[in-house]
N, C-alpha and C positions, 0 to 999 in steps of 0.2 A: 504494500500500500504506500503510495507516495505521501510525503509530508503534507502536501496541500489537501489531500483527501481524507487523511486519518483524523480521528477525534483528537481534539486538543485537551479536553478535560477527561482524565483517566482516573477512575476510581479503583484504588488498590485495597486489598484486604490482607491483613497479617493474622494468621491463625495461632494465637497464643494458647497453648494447650498443655495439659499434663500428659505424661506418657507412662503407660503401664508396662509390666514385663511381657505382655502378650502382643506380638506384632499384628496379629489379625484384628484384635480389638482396637489397636491404635489406628489401623487403616480404616476400619469402619467409622470410627469417631472423626478421623480427618476428613473422610468423604462427606460425612453429614455436615461438618462445619464449612466445607467448601460450598455445598449446596445453600447453606444459610447465608454465606457471604454473597453469593450470586443473587439471592433473593433481595439482598440489600443494595444491589446495583454494582457489585464489584465485577471488574473485567480482567484483573490480574490478581491472582491469589498466591501467596507464598506461605509454605509450611516451615516449621522450625527445623534446625539441624538434626539429622538422625531421628526423625519423629517416630519411626516404626518401633522403637525400643526405648527403654530407659538408657541413660547415658552410661554405657558400659565401660568407658575408658577410665573409670575410677580405679580399676585394677588391671593387671596384666593377666588375662585369662584366655587360653587358647580356645576354649569352648565358644567364646563370643564370635569367632570367625564363622560359625554356622549361621549367623544373622545376615551374612553378606549375600549378594545376588548380582547377576549381570545387569548392565545398563546398555541398551534397553533390556528389560526383564519384567518379571511379574508386577512389580510395583508401578513401573512406568507404563506398562500396558494397561493396567486397570485405571490409572489416573488419566491416561490419554483418552480412553473411552469416555470418561467423565468430562474431560475438557471439551471434547467434540459435542457431547450431548448438551452441555451447558453453554457452549461457545465462550469459554473462559480460558485465559492463559494460566497455567499452573506451573509453579516452581517447586519441584519435588526433590528434597534432599534424600540421598540413598547411600547406604554402606555398600560400595561397589566391589564385587569380586571380578577382577580383571583377568587373573590367571592364578594358578596355584602359587601362593606366596606373595602375590601382588594384589593389594587391596587399596582402595581410595575412599576418601570422604568426598562425595560427589553430589552435585545438584543437577538434575535433569530439567530442561526447559521444554515445555509442551505448549504448542501454539493452540489457538482457539478452535482450530479444526482437528485437533488431536495429533498433529504432526510432531514428531520428536525433532526439535530444532538442533539439539546438541547438548553437551554437558560441560560443566565446569568442575574441575578437580581441585580441591583445596590445596593451595600452594604453600602456605605457612602452617607448619605442623608443630603444635606445642608439646612440651614435655615438662609438666609441672606437677606438684602433688595433687592427686585425684584427676589430673588431666594427662593421662599417659598415652597420648595419641600416637607418638612415634612407634609404639609397639604394634599398632594396628594399621597405620596408614602410610603408604608411599606418597611422597610429595607429588603434587600435580605436575603433569608434563604437557598439558594442553595450552599453557599460557593463559593470559588474561583475555577474556572474550566478551563480546556484546552481540545481541541478537535483535533483529527487526521482527517484532511480533505484530499481530494484528492491531494492537493498541498502543504501540510505542516501542522505542529503541531502549532495551534494558540490558543491564549488566548484573552479574551475580558473583558475589564473593562469599566466603563462609567463615564466620566466627573469628578465629584468630587473625584472619586476613584484615579484619576491620581496624586493627591498630596500625596498619602500614599505609602511609600516604601514597607510596609508590603504586600500590595495587589499585587504589581508587583513581589515581591520576591516569594510569595507563588504560583502565577500563573506560574512563570518561573520554579519553582521546580516541577510543574506538567508536565513539558516538553515543554511548549510553546516556540517556536522559534521567533514568531512575536506576540507582544502585540498590540492589536487594542484598541483605545480609542475613541469611538463615543462621541461627545462633543457638548455642547451649552454654550459657554463662551464669554463674551464681556465686554465692558466698560459701566459704568454709564456715560452718556455724560458729566455730570458736573465734573467728576473726570479725564477725559481723558487727559487734558492738563497737570495736575500736576503729575498724577500717572500712566497714561496709559502705557508708555514705561516700567516702572518698573514692572507693573503687567504682561505684556506680557513676559518680559524677565524671570521673575520668573517661569511662566507657562512652557515655553520652557525648561528652565534649569533643572527643577525637572524631566522632562520626559527624557531628554538626560541622566540624571544621572541614571534613571532606566535602560536605554539601557546599560550603562557602567557597572553598578553594577551586572547586570544579564546576560551580554553577549548575548543580543538578540536585534532584531529589534523592534522599537517602531513606530507605525503608528497612528497618531492622526488626526481625521477629525472633523472640526468645521463647523458650519453654518456661513453665512455672511449676512449682511444687518442690517438695523435699524428697530426694531420691537417695536410697542407700543400697544399691544392688550388690555391693561388696561388703556390706556391714559398716561398722564404724560410724562416724558422724555424718558421712555422706555430703551432699551438696544441696544447698537451698537455692534453687534457681530463682532469680529475682524478677522474672517477667519483664514488665515495663517496656514492652515493645513500643516502637515509636516511628513516626515519619517526620523528617525534617525537610523544609523547603530549601530552594537554592540559596536563600539568604541566611540559612542556618536556623530559622525559627522552627520550633516544634509545633507542628500543626495537628498532631494527634498522638496520644500516649495512652497506653493501657496501664492497668493497675499492677500491683506487685504480688498480690496474693490470690488471684483468681484466673480462671480461664476466660478468654475474651476474644471476640472477632473484632479486630481494630480496623476501621474503615477510614480512608482519607481520600480526598479528591486532589489529584495532582494536575495542575494547569500547566501543560507543557510549554505554553507560550512564555511562562516565567523563566524557563531555561534560557531561551534566546535573549530575553530582556536582561537577565542577570549577567550572562556572558558578554553582552554588549556594553552594559553600564559599569560592570566591574571586570575589565578585560584581562583577567589573569592568564587565560590561555593565549591571548594575543601577545602579551608582553613577556612570555617566557624566553629566557636566554638559552635556547637549546644548544648554542655553540659552546656554552660554558659549563655544561653539566656532565662532562665525561666521567668525572670521578665518582658519580653516583653508582656506577657499576662495580666499584671497588669496595672491599670490606671496610677498610679505613683509608682515608685520603691523607696518608702521612709520607 
């Protein structure tokens, strides 16, 4: 669809949900919430990171590889049928089994006619207490990508990617007008009292900065609830999914303690306005940035 003929006002929906240990139950609940989002006028719907299961990366457990599947595969096939039926774009995060011993944290992009447009494989893989993702996931090798969907030009990054301005910038340079970040982030319960507010504020601030620096919308969807699949204290996922406008304003935000379908209208004309009036992309000194590809510029 040409830019001239496409809709300029795009209603997006972020499915902030709790995730149970039962993948089939999570799929049923996710599909029901997608239907509810479309009933509220959404034309692009994004699910949270690894939504088919609880966040299993809290421990290093070989049994968890049984959760993985091909992409395209059963989850994307089921959601593609739903996308076609409802005429909605769906962003579907999946634990991808690419080959024996090679797994990715992946998001599939399904257009409003059910077509599989492609996938993004998470590039930045954390290895922190209760976030042992390097045990499970091979770093992405598809690069940063953007897709022309029926309702707009979108980019998708995943969770830990959201801390890296380079990822947001490169995706925006590929034409993305809305950056989606499916996410699974929360507090270690013992840290919440002392550090929780600061951690959440940092998380939201860096992503609002991506919206400003790139003149685009940022839509971040988190899961919610306290998960302890490996025992111990577990993680209290903080929810608070949000959408930021190209000037950094928060235009929609979900709560911290409940499931929610967060809906926001993104006026894509604001992207061109913001990039014209705050011309950060125009004024980039691309001739001077060679050192950005080095670990340290010393």
